[in-house]
C-alpha positions in Angstrom: 120.0 -35.8 -4.7 119.6 -32.1 -4.8 120.2 -30.0 -1.4 116.7 -28.0 -2.2 114.0 -27.2 -0.3 111.3 -29.6 -1.9 108.2 -27.6 -2.1 104.7 -29.4 -2.7 101.7 -28.2 -4.4 98.5 -27.9 -1.7 96.9 -29.5 -4.4 97.1 -33.2 -6.2 95.0 -35.0 -9.1 94.6 -38.2 -7.2 94.4 -41.4 -9.2 92.8 -43.7 -7.6 90.7 -45.4 -10.6 93.3 -44.9 -12.9 93.9 -48.5 -14.8 90.9 -50.5 -13.1 88.7 -50.2 -16.1 90.7 -52.3 -18.0 90.3 -55.1 -15.6 86.1 -54.5 -16.0 83.6 -51.2 -16.3 85.4 -49.2 -13.5 84.9 -47.2 -10.8 81.7 -45.2 -11.0 80.7 -46.4 -13.6 83.2 -44.2 -15.5 86.2 -46.3 -18.8 89.1 -44.8 -18.3 91.2 -45.3 -21.6 94.5 -44.7 -21.9 93.8 -41.7 -24.5 91.6 -40.4 -22.3 94.0 -40.0 -19.2 96.3 -39.0 -21.6 93.7 -36.2 -22.3 93.0 -35.7 -18.2 97.1 -35.2 -17.6 97.2 -32.4 -20.2 94.0 -30.5 -18.7 95.5 -30.6 -15.0 98.9 -29.8 -16.2 97.2 -27.0 -18.4 95.1 -25.4 -14.8 98.9 -25.6 -12.8 98.4 -29.2 -11.6 102.0 -30.3 -11.1 101.5 -33.1 -7.5 99.7 -36.9 -8.6 98.8 -39.3 -6.2 99.3 -42.9 -6.8 99.7 -45.6 -4.4 99.8 -50.0 -5.1 95.9 -49.7 -4.0 95.1 -47.2 -7.5 93.1 -49.1 -10.0 93.6 -52.4 -9.0 97.7 -52.5 -9.0 97.6 -50.5 -11.9 97.4 -46.9 -11.0 101.3 -45.9 -10.9 102.0 -47.4 -14.8 99.1 -46.1 -16.1 100.3 -42.6 -15.0 103.6 -43.2 -15.9 101.9 -44.1 -19.6 100.1 -41.3 -19.3 103.1 -38.7 -18.5 105.0 -39.8 -20.9 106.4 -37.9 -23.1 107.0 -34.9 -19.8 110.3 -33.8 -18.9 110.3 -35.7 -14.7 111.3 -31.8 -13.4 107.4 -30.7 -14.1 105.9 -32.9 -12.0 106.1 -34.6 -9.2 104.6 -38.1 -7.2 103.1 -38.7 -3.9 102.4 -42.3 -3.3 101.8 -44.6 0.2 103.4 -47.9 2.2 101.5 -50.4 4.3 104.5 -52.7 5.3 101.7 -55.9 5.4 102.0 -55.8 1.3 105.0 -54.6 1.2 106.7 -56.4 -1.8 104.3 -56.2 -4.2 104.1 -52.2 -3.8 108.0 -51.9 -3.8 107.0 -53.7 -7.0 104.8 -51.2 -9.1 107.4 -48.4 -7.9 110.3 -49.6 -9.3 107.2 -50.9 -12.7 106.4 -46.8 -12.2 110.1 -45.7 -11.8 110.4 -47.5 -15.0 108.2 -46.9 -17.2 108.0 -43.4 -16.2 112.0 -43.6 -16.6 112.9 -41.6 -12.8 116.1 -42.2 -10.3 115.3 -44.0 -7.8 118.2 -42.9 -5.5 116.7 -39.3 -4.4 113.5 -41.4 -2.9 113.6 -41.6 0.5 110.6 -43.9 3.3 109.0 -42.6 6.2 107.8 -45.4 8.4 105.3 -44.1 10.8 
């Protein structure tokens, strides 16, 4: 854990439909392949985007894992992740967050939870 203040970019790239094409045609008729998503990551990074937003409900439950695969090869210090937590599906969300952390090789000791 660090005591440095977290600076959060003003813009995040959402991954709502990332992973859904594995279960069908994808939302809005736009299937997103692994290589296509990797291209999105590279283009976004080259334009200064470093904040990625995901959630367990995104991509039919696969968004986080697909995002982690697309970020493979990028050092963890080069990007930030944002997600949501819904108490009604807490068990599923914890499993997805652990899968995301595992796939992206993220140290979860610095994670925190905030309830509203």
